[in-house]
C-alpha positions as CSV (number, residue, x, y, z in Angstrom):
1,M,-95.5,144.5,5.0
2,V,-95.9,147.1,7.8
3,P,-97.3,150.3,6.9
4,D,-95.4,153.7,7.7
5,P,-96.8,155.1,11.1
6,P,-98.6,158.0,11.1
7,G,-96.8,161.2,10.2
8,G,-93.9,159.0,8.2
9,A,-91.9,159.3,11.2
10,P,-90.5,155.8,12.7
11,G,-91.8,155.2,16.1
12,N,-94.2,152.9,18.0
13,S,-96.8,151.2,15.9
14,V,-99.5,148.4,16.9
15,Y,-101.4,146.2,14.1
16,W,-104.6,143.7,14.8
17,R,-102.7,140.5,14.5
18,S,-104.4,137.7,12.2
19,G,-102.0,135.0,12.7
20,G,-99.9,133.6,15.6
21,H,-101.5,132.4,18.8
22,Q,-105.2,132.1,18.8
23,L,-106.8,132.6,22.5
24,S,-109.2,130.3,24.4
25,D,-110.8,130.8,27.8
26,S,-107.9,128.3,29.4
27,T,-105.1,130.4,27.6
28,T,-102.8,131.7,30.5
29,I,-102.1,134.9,29.8
30,L,-99.0,136.8,31.5
31,R,-98.7,140.4,32.3
32,F,-94.8,141.3,33.5
33,E,-94.9,143.5,36.7
34,I,-93.9,147.1,36.4
35,A,-93.3,148.2,40.2
36,D,-94.2,151.7,39.2
37,L,-97.9,151.8,38.4
38,N,-97.5,155.4,37.7
39,R,-95.4,154.6,34.8
40,V,-98.0,151.9,33.4
41,V,-101.0,154.7,33.5
42,T,-98.7,157.3,32.0
43,R,-97.5,155.0,29.2
44,S,-100.8,153.5,28.5
45,A,-102.3,156.9,28.2
46,A,-99.7,158.1,26.1
47,D,-100.3,155.0,23.6
48,S,-103.7,155.7,23.3
49,D,-103.4,157.0,19.9
50,L,-101.8,154.1,18.6
51,Y,-105.2,152.4,18.6
52,T,-107.8,154.4,16.5
53,D,-107.7,151.5,13.6
54,I,-107.9,148.9,16.2
55,L,-110.8,150.5,18.0
56,Q,-113.2,150.5,14.8
57,R,-112.2,147.1,13.9
58,T,-113.2,145.9,17.4
59,G,-116.4,147.8,17.1
60,H,-115.6,150.7,19.4
61,P,-115.8,154.5,17.9
62,A,-112.2,155.5,16.7
63,S,-112.7,158.7,18.9
64,W,-112.5,156.8,22.0
65,D,-109.6,157.0,24.5
66,V,-108.1,153.3,25.3
67,L,-106.2,152.0,28.1
68,V,-103.9,149.1,27.3
69,V,-101.2,147.0,28.7
70,S,-99.2,144.1,26.8
71,C,-99.7,140.6,27.7
72,F,-98.4,137.3,26.3
73,A,-100.1,134.0,26.3
74,V,-97.8,131.3,27.7
75,T,-97.3,128.4,25.6
76,D,-94.8,125.4,25.9
77,V,-92.7,127.2,23.4
78,W,-93.2,131.0,24.9
79,T,-92.3,130.0,28.8
80,P,-92.4,133.2,31.1
81,T,-88.6,132.8,31.3
82,R,-88.3,133.2,27.5
83,L,-90.8,135.8,27.2
84,A,-88.7,137.6,29.7
85,E,-85.5,137.4,27.5
86,Q,-83.5,140.7,27.3
87,T,-86.3,142.6,28.9
88,G,-85.1,142.9,32.5
89,F,-88.2,142.2,33.8
90,R,-88.2,140.0,37.1
91,H,-91.9,139.4,38.2
92,Y,-95.1,138.5,36.4
93,R,-98.4,137.7,37.1
94,T,-100.8,135.8,35.4
95,A,-104.5,134.5,34.8
96,R,-106.8,132.4,32.4
97,A,-107.9,134.4,29.4
98,G,-111.6,133.5,30.6
99,R,-111.1,135.0,33.9
100,L,-110.3,138.2,32.3
101,I,-112.9,138.1,29.7
102,T,-115.7,137.2,32.5
103,A,-114.6,140.0,34.5
104,G,-115.1,142.3,31.6
105,Y,-111.7,142.9,29.8
106,E,-110.8,142.4,26.4
107,L,-107.9,140.9,25.0
108,W,-106.8,142.1,21.5
109,P,-104.4,139.9,19.1
110,T,-101.8,142.6,18.5
111,E,-98.3,143.3,17.0
112,T,-96.1,145.8,18.2
113,F,-93.1,147.5,16.3
114,V,-90.5,149.8,17.5
115,A,-89.0,152.1,14.7
116,A,-90.4,149.3,12.2
117,I,-88.6,146.5,14.0
118,P,-91.4,144.0,15.3
119,D,-91.5,142.4,18.7
120,P,-89.9,138.9,18.5
121,R,-92.9,137.8,20.5
122,N,-95.4,139.1,18.4
123,E,-96.9,135.5,17.8
124,V,-98.2,135.3,21.4
125,H,-98.9,139.0,21.9
126,Y,-102.3,140.7,23.3
127,D,-103.3,144.0,24.3
128,L,-105.3,143.6,27.3
129,V,-107.9,146.5,27.5
130,V,-108.3,148.2,30.9
131,A,-110.9,150.4,29.7
132,A,-111.9,152.0,26.8
133,G,-114.4,155.1,26.1
134,P,-114.8,158.8,25.5
135,A,-112.6,161.2,26.8
136,L,-111.2,158.7,29.5
137,I,-108.0,159.9,29.6
138,P,-107.6,163.5,31.9
139,A,-106.1,166.4,30.0
140,D,-104.3,167.1,33.0
141,L,-101.9,163.8,32.5
142,T,-99.9,166.1,30.4
143,A,-100.0,169.1,32.7
144,P,-96.9,171.5,33.1
145,T,-97.1,170.8,36.9
146,P,-96.4,167.6,38.7
147,A,-99.4,168.1,41.2
148,A,-101.8,168.3,38.4
149,R,-100.1,165.4,36.5
150,R,-100.0,163.2,39.8
151,A,-104.1,164.2,40.4
152,A,-104.7,163.0,37.0
153,R,-102.7,159.7,37.3
154,E,-104.7,159.0,40.5
155,L,-108.0,159.2,38.4
156,L,-106.7,156.4,36.6
157,R,-105.0,154.3,39.5
158,P,-108.2,152.7,40.6
159,T,-109.0,151.2,37.1
160,F,-105.3,149.7,36.9
161,E,-105.5,148.3,40.3
162,G,-108.8,146.4,39.6
163,L,-106.5,144.5,36.8
164,L,-104.0,143.6,39.3
165,R,-106.4,142.1,41.3
166,T,-107.9,140.5,38.7
167,L,-104.5,138.7,37.6
168,G,-102.9,136.5,40.0
169,P,-100.3,136.6,42.3
170,L,-97.2,138.1,41.9
171,E,-94.4,135.3,40.8
172,D,-90.6,135.7,40.5
173,L,-88.7,134.8,37.2
174,P,-85.3,133.0,37.6
175,P,-82.1,134.9,38.5
176,P,-80.7,135.9,35.1
177,G,-78.0,133.2,34.2
178,E,-79.2,130.7,36.3
179,A,-79.6,127.8,33.4
180,R,-82.5,125.2,34.1
181,R,-81.9,121.7,33.4
182,T,-83.4,119.7,30.4
183,M,-84.6,116.4,31.0
184,D,-81.4,114.9,29.4
185,G,-79.1,117.2,31.3
186,E,-78.2,119.6,28.9
187,D,-78.8,123.5,29.7
188,D,-81.3,125.1,27.6
């Protein structure tokens, strides 16, 4: 059973996943591409408060800020095409888990919920830690003026760009509705 989110109101929540896919260095990790990096930075900072319990579980102080992006393990069952179903994503990047870990990133097995509804891909969901530390998120990220928010995002932008350089090149998903043929000639 999923605990109620803080404050009792339904919303986004994240929990440590103890079951599901188990990570190895050779696991292919997929990150869907979001063209607007400003959105990625802002969303990651806004979600930092969701990770207090997970920070403690991983040995970090609960008071730290954390910037994460959602990723997925690619498996025989969870292919890039299946992971993208009903999401609207058309592009993605991949890297082996070992490469990400060697580059200094952490991969946390997590489950995500929106309004207490689990993401159907939770069994292969990972949060890739872009950065974690004290007072990491600039206060101006929520400033009333666009110029102040833009300046705050620019402080975090190089951290996210470093991650994009570590991930592989941009790959395209097949166009929506394009059926793939299986070995026996049936659409899957």
